[in-house]
Phi, psi and omega in degrees: 000142180267114188272061174284335179222154168286131190245162173259315174198169181253145179230121184252130179234142176246112186242108176276126182230141176255136177227129180287339183271354180264111184247139178289149181302328178202170180289337178274109184279124178242233179288131183289148170292142185231144176230113179243118186245125175267095191290137176077012183237147177260021182219163178267150179230128177255127180258177192301325184275009174098350180291137179250116178267121186269131179296137182266001179052043175067019176285146178271357179210165175222150184270140175265014171285181183299135176202121182294348182274330191237357182204168182292149187287342183265011183285148178247020182291139177233168177102182184219137179240129182238145176232132176237135177247142177228152176293155180282345176203169187298331183266013180252158175237147177232136179231150171233131184260330183201152176229137174236132180231132177234146166270129182255162182293154181299327185278007183297329182213134177255156187282342182225157180198158176303139183257123188235137170234176178295341178277345178131208184286130179244022178090219183245134175265128177240148178109026179299324183294339182269008179243160177247132185249139177241121183289125178258316180226141173222106194242129171267094186289126178076007183230180182277176175292142175242109185290316182215116174269197184298334178250024176060035176264154180253131178245129182260154173294162184265357188306320185290346186250357178290135180253110179050060185296133180282159178293338182286353180267137179213160178272139176231156181218165183218129184255001181277188181273136178280146178265082180291134174240121186307330182286348179254290180213165167240174182294349180271346175292312175207148182293159183302323183297332176295318182278344179270359175229154181200163170252125188250131174255117183242108184260126173239184185295335182273352183283144179257346180255139178245007180210164178228124190236138171248143183232126185235122173293134181217176175278112186292345183262011181235151173279149183229149170260121176255118180248124180247134183253134180231149170200118185286089174256005182267344180279075183205164186303330184294337177254353180079009182261110186253346185239088183300335180290347180264012183246119168211156184204178180253143167252120182250141172239118195060206186252350186251005178232130177222131178248125177288126180250112177239087188306316184293329178291335180273318189253337180064010175211167173268169181046042173250115180290143171205165178221160177230142180249146175221131175268119190242129171260114187291162171271190185279000182288337185081016179225154167246126178255126178241128185229147166261130182229126177287155181248139180291333182275359178272130178302330181245122183270067177239159170206148182210159176213138182259323183201164182206140175228144174232126180236137181265137174287120181283142179256150173292133186276351180167170182289149177274128180304137181297326184286350181212071185302336186266017178290345176254192171296131180214167183236133180253128177233174180298326183281341190276346180085169183288157174279133178305143183302321183290349181252355187300327183259017186240022185213160160270130180214161176227148176246138172228160185275323188237358187298138177242010181255140175277155182261148171297161188278347182271301177220140185298132174223109177244132184258127176204262183279353182088352177286142175216160183261129171260120180252124172255106186258119177269104186256131176243117184248133176238138180259123175283106191284144178280133171049041172080003180282111192283338189221035182297152179291146179204158171264137182246132181288126176242149175066005177066020186278191181273008179274055173296150177299128182300129180298138184274080181250170181293141183281163178297131183299336181272355181293132181264144177281151182296155183292344181286350179287143180279102185292340180291346180269000181294134176238137182290152178297327179297319179295320181291321177295324176296317183294326184254011184053050179061044179057046179297134182299337179294338182260006179288123182241356180190156180204139180198202182296338182276340186132221183238151178240130181242147169275138182215166177226118180288167181300333179286350183097355180288131175279137183221161170251128184249115179259116184247119177280130182258147179306126178075001185224340185260188181287159182279171182299320181298315180295322178300311180294320180301314183296322178295314183296314182295309187287338178282348181260348187235148173217125182204146182302330185250026172233136178297131183273140174272123178274322179178184180212163177224130179231028179293138180058234180258012182285145169226096187236133176243138182241121182244166169298144183279129179257105191302322187264008175076213183262162177301320181301324181304335184258007182245315183194171179296151180270012182268015173098350177254172188259022174294152181298145177293153177274018181303153181289343191217132177266135184280133175283170179296320178298316179297321180295319177296318179296323177294317177300316181297317179299313179297321179295322176298318179297315180293321178297321177296319177301314185290332188236007188291179187290346181270013174096006178098133181227133174266126182288309174077002176209050179286124178195170187293334178278352176253012171246117187252157182236131177275189186295340178258013181064029173279128185278139177222132179278136180221187180062088184251025183295334181258003187294154176228142180267143173091103181292328181276355180266100182270028174294353182277011170295128187217150175286343182248120175290131178232144184144200183235136181303138181095338181249355188285133179293124179301326178293324175296320179295327183279318186258345184064019176247123182261128178235177177298334178289340174288322172298321180298317178300312180300321179295326176298324176294319178299321178301315178293323179299319180290325180285320188262346181054053176211159184292161176294330177224126178224099184286353178279350182268174176294160189307317184286350182253356184301311180270120180297321181299313180293319181295316179296318179294329177298313181285330174296320178297328178280348184072029184230047183299333182297344182284347185237012183283162177305127182306329182289348180262352183300129180083001184242359179249129176288139186301324180293322178292317178297318180298315180296318179298318178297321178297320179297311181299318182296319179293320180296329186263012176303140181294325181271122182300329181295337181270354180275149176282166169270175184293336175299313180291321178299315180299316179301313183291324178295320177297324177295316179298323177295318179296321178299325179291327186270350181294132179272123182236128176284127181213163180284151182301332185280353183280131181283133184284349183253325190249352183279099183287347180294340180298328183296338181277350184258006185292137177283176178277135178220168178275132180284162182300143177259171181288355178297341181294352181271356180301122188294336182264000185289136180288138183298332182288344180275348187299312184295320182286338184277328188270000000 
């Protein structure tokens, strides 16, 4: 990372752009021209893989004309490309630390491809060049992970996406030289290792499976490009296949579309890489299924696949204001006239010398030679927090589009609430004013980006917490409705209960059960962003912290697997875990929640959540899954162990992010060096070790390697049991650092799945496991 600024987190975007003025040096594509910009620096920085990032000397744009500093000297590229970043709201800041630009081969994308729906073949789709693609999956089928290929792309293994893999499937590899043919692919389309490995399906008379299927969660409301990579490395003595012309099979997408794949008929040789593209309209399942199917008419009952990519067609997020047409990606030409001064700093834009085509409003796409620029933009965004709230939820503007975070203003008094809201939960404004003594400041117990929270007492005597959204300061109508809908459908011991709501006039008020002990954060450290100890009346013991973790995990597990079809919380953090008078943990604040784990409709142009807790995979793919909640929960685990914020900008650079700092010490095997000082000498090493393993698994960069909440809950109960086991030891033995204790543990029964019972008391967990 280039430390031109102190950062909160990194956000990686892959933006494919076409420019008519960017011409390749020759028709034979070799090493791509590269532009690496070290933003905000007057010096160059060389990183480990050899890339040299050139300081831009605080320039807001860079020229794609000849420059010995940023591109090869033999390039003939002309024109100028400009990028402008703007905050998503007045109180936000946006920073960019580095920009990478590559020229890609002309054959990287074709304008037409077979059009597929769940119903089958829909003919040919034309107009690929007029769309913008966002890579969701890049898979090395049958091979290992590839961290960085020639264009610094990451390819993942396919194991996590195989659906009921048959025993007849095996991995094969090839160590020889590939026969690249320019009319098919170059090494920049996909790395050699993708084509040198494959997953092979070999069907014989004893086999019971006739297909091999991969299943990928996707956004069901978007069109996708599915690219499949093939290279016949199976026609060799090691597989017994000697006649490549006798091998053909079907590639199926869903169950009603099948494409006959005859590799030798396409390439006329073996070990020749090639790829095929399909434009796919998903069904309502929220998944794309890709299968290899052997054919009865093929002399050889084999099928293979080397690689697979899935890219989503990006949608325009909204209309572009007429008064500022360039607020999105836009293109300036001689014919288009100057950009208004008030809009000059509000857009991503590009300049070309001769272009006569206008650009779409989401991402520039100009069709000419087929060459396009892939920009990998390392964006660092910092939120200027209101009133000292260090991690309030926010929407972050991505791609410079018109999907600015909607200003949180009072809703139209005539706006009607959806019919799905539970009207029996409506509470009159008069009742709420009675409960809070007309919102008396003496009853104010909290304030943040959503508005103010008051303690109140209803006429029935019930104590409640009243969250009132204020015009221009509180949560939006969508979040208000979401929380009502979600909380009116669920009831669980470890979820904050919704008592009612009020929507009279322009009010948006939510009434919850009152949580006597406040938030988990209140008992760990001050809420002003530093890691000083909280002024709470009571310090939590290690056992209590584990019980709180278990309670919160039970609540999240119920959300993910409950009877309403699964709910994603999307804002798990210590301030959204509340404690009742008995320190029983309850998860709350469901304003950002989404229903349906299999419904990937939650792909969004605006990142939502809280800084320090955001899943890096979510930032990269813009798809939020239950594993993203797991990542956030992993940050909470470290927060509870270390008693410090998820983000603390007052610390040294390597300590700013708790997740990164914690993973650093976990990697060293020295987690005890960063625990809350009040816990020193009070945690048994076996319990600490198990707790560290849980946190480390939750914070894995790859979502496929993270556990689900069922496994997290199971392991936390195990860590609690390890803490409670009575072990006879000598007085001189240290309770925190003596690892020999782990060798003296007796045999015990491991936790059962009964710990998932939603009504089970948290105090029973330890005795049960």
